[in-house]
N, C-alpha and C positions, 0 to 999 in steps of 0.2 A: 331931163331930170326926172327921177322917179319920186312921186309924192307918196311915199310909203313910210310908215313908222317901223323902226327897228323892233323886232319881236322881243328883244331882251330888255332894252332900256327906254323904248318908245321915242327915241330921238329920230329926226328925219334922216333917212338914208341919203347919201351923196354919191355923185358919180365916181366910179372906180377906174380900173385900168382899161376896160373895154366898154362899148355901148351897152352890153348886157350885164355888166358887173357893177355892183354898188357896195358901199361900205358905210359903216357907222363909225364916225370919228370919235364918238364918246366911249363905246365899249369894245370897238374893234371887231364886231360881228360883220361878216361879209355874206352877200347873197348874189344870186344870178336870176335873171328873168328868162332863162332857158326853159323850154317846155318838154315834159316827158311825152314820149310817143310809143309807149310799150304796146305791142301787138299790132301796130300800124306798119306792117312790113312793106307796104307800098312806098313808104317814105324813106326807107333805109335799105342798104345792101344787107343780105342775110348775114347774120353773125356767125363766125366760125367758133361755135361753142366748144368744140374739141380742143382747139388751140387755147382758148381762153381758160378752160378748165385745167389743162395740164400746166399752164403758166402760173396759175394762182394757187393750186391745191396745196403745195408744200408749205408756203408761208401762211396760208389761211389755217391749215391744220395745227401748225405751231401755235398760232394765236388763239385758236379755239380751245386747245388744251389748257393754255394758260388761263383763259377767261373762265372756262368751266371749273377749274380748280378754285378760282377766286369766288365764284358763285356758291360753290359747295361749302365754303367756310361761313356763309351767311344763312344757309337754309339746309334742311335735311333732305335725304333721298325720298323718292317716290311722290314728290309733290308734282303738280301740273305745271308744265313749262310750254310757253308759246314762242315759236321762232318766226318772227314776221319777216317775210322776204327770204325764205329758207333756201332759195336757189337750188343748188345741186344736192342739198341735204347733208352736207359734211358736218355741220354742227349738230344736227339731229342724230346722226349716226353715233356721235360721241355722247351726247346728252341722254340718249335713251337708256343707257346703262345706269343712270342715276335718277331720271325723272320720267313721269308719264308725259310724253311729248306730243305736240301737234305743230305742224308747219303750215304757213300760208305763203303762196307764191303767185303773183299776178301774171307773170310771163308765160304764155301758152306753151311755147317750145320747151322751155326749161321745166315747166310743170310736168309735161308728158314724159320727159326723160327721168325726172326724179320719182315719179309715180311708179316706174318700173322697178325701183329698188324696194318696193313694199313698205315705204315709210308712210305714216299717217299725215297726209297733207291735203290741203284744200286749195283750189284755184280761185283767186279773187283778191280783193283789197281789204286791208284792215282799216276800220273795224266792221265794214259792211258785211263781210263774210261770216261774222260771228253772230250768234243769237244774243239778245240783250242781257240774258241771265248767265252767260258763260263767264266764269271767273278762273283766274290762274294765280299760282303762287309766284311765278316768274314770267316776265315778258322780255324777250331779247330782240334787239335790232342790230344785226351784224352787217355793217356797211350798208345800211338801208335808210336810216332816219334823215341823212343828208340829202336824199333824193326826193323827199316828200314836200310838196309846196306848202301846204297848210300844216306846219309843224305844231302849232298851238292846239289845233283841234285834235290831232293825233295823240298828243300828250294828255289831253283831257280824256280821250277815249281810253288810254292806258290806265288812268286813274279809275275809270268806271269798270274796267275788266280785270283789275287786280283785287285780290282778296286783301283784307286788312293786314298791314305790315308786309304786303307783297313787294317783290323786287322788280324794278325796271332797270335793264342793263343795256347800255349803248356802247357800240364799238364803231368809231367814225374817224374821218380825217381831222387833223389838228392844224389850224392855221399857223401855229408856231413851229411846225415841222420844218426841217432843213430843206427838203425838196420843194415844198410849197414856197418858202421864202426865196429860194433860187429861181423858181419859175417866174416870180414877180420881177426879179432883176432882169432876167432874160427877156421878158415881155417888154420891159421899159426900153431896152436897146433894139427892139424890133424883131426879136426871135420869139414869136407868139405861140409856136407849137407846143412848147412845154407847159405854158400856162393853160392853154386850151385843153391839153390832156389832163391836167389836174382837175379841171371842171367837167371833163368828159363831154366836151362840146361835140355835137353831131351824133352822140350815142342815143339809143332809145330812152335811157334813163340818166340824164345828166345830173351833176351835182347842183343843188339849189342853195345849199347853206355851207358855210365854213365857220366853225366855232373854234375858240380855244377853251381850255378847261375852266377858266374863270367865268367868261360870259355864258358858257353852257351851264355851269352851276347856278348862276343867277336865274336863267330861264327855267331850269328844273325846279328850283325853289318856289318860283312864282306859280308853278303848276301843281304844287303839293307834294314834292319829292325832296327827300333829305339825302344828300350824298354820304354814302357809307364807305366807299373805296374808289380810288381812281389811280390810273397809271398809264403806261405807254406799252405798245405792242410792236412787234417786228414790222418794219416796212418792206424789207426785201429778203429774199433767200436766193442764193446762186442757183439752187436747184429749180429749174423751170424759168429762170430769169430771161434767157435768150428768147424762148417762145413767147413770153409775156411782152418783150420789147417788139418783136416782129408783129404780134397781134395788134398792139396799140399803135404802131407806126407803119402801116402797110405801104405807105407811099415813100418811106425812107429807103434809100439804097442799102443793100446788104452790108457793104463795107462800112457805112456810117453806123448801122446797128451794131456791127461787130466792134467798132471803136467805142461806142457807148458802153457795151458790155465790158470791155477791157478796163475802161476807166472806172466803172463801178466796182469791178473785181479788185482793182488796186486800192480803191478808196474804202473798201468794206471795214477795215479796222477803225478808221476814223468815223465812219457812219455809225458804228456801234455806240460811240460816246456822244454823238450829236443828237439833238432833239428828234425823236421819231415823228413821222407824219401820221401815225395812227395812235389814237388814245382810246381808253375805255373809262367808263364811269358806271358804278353800281349804286343805285339809289333805292331808297325804301319809301313806300307810300306812307305819308303822314296820316295819323288817325284824325 
């Protein structure tokens, strides 16, 4: 049993589906005790970043355009925007046409690749890589906040580094999503791989948190942020999906991967109307 209080409602976390998985029965927040091992290459096989990039790029760019349009409805152009965990720089590439951008990336390999694009990025962790007096109009975490163990300290740091009325934007997995719910069912009947994939078990930066929009809103309010907008983003795109499946499941036989791809292809119309596994929330710093 993990003697740890839920960061949302302060209830005691209880055992979940796996030894490393814990849940809050009161607000339905979920967490993992998995540890990040970024830059510790001796603990992991080298990541095939080319396959990962090509598998994710289409759906990420669709979502980033949607998110950027929503951000622009709440703030004017030419303001300062910080992208925490900017990875390959895809969001920075889009946002630089509207904002004075800066990216932060802790992974050495990805940082070196993105630096070649000529984007303004720093290698390190938020907020340590920033000077104490650096302030931004917008701080964005795209598929990043769920990987950070001490989420409360990071949200507090966001408050410190945002200007008055600044925006904090989160794009993250949603525990009410159809794929996450299916993964828990599969895990219950002994098919653990899908659930482990949702938490990115064995990856250098596994998921630590799973929120839904309700408990996330409560946490953000407790840290001094007011929700201004929220919604869902695309989970999958057929373009790059097969590469993404093979990257995520290298031990799976090709015929099984092809079968999964075909099943998703057939189910795409239904998936469009079911709850997406990716949510976004745009919040404003309270005065």
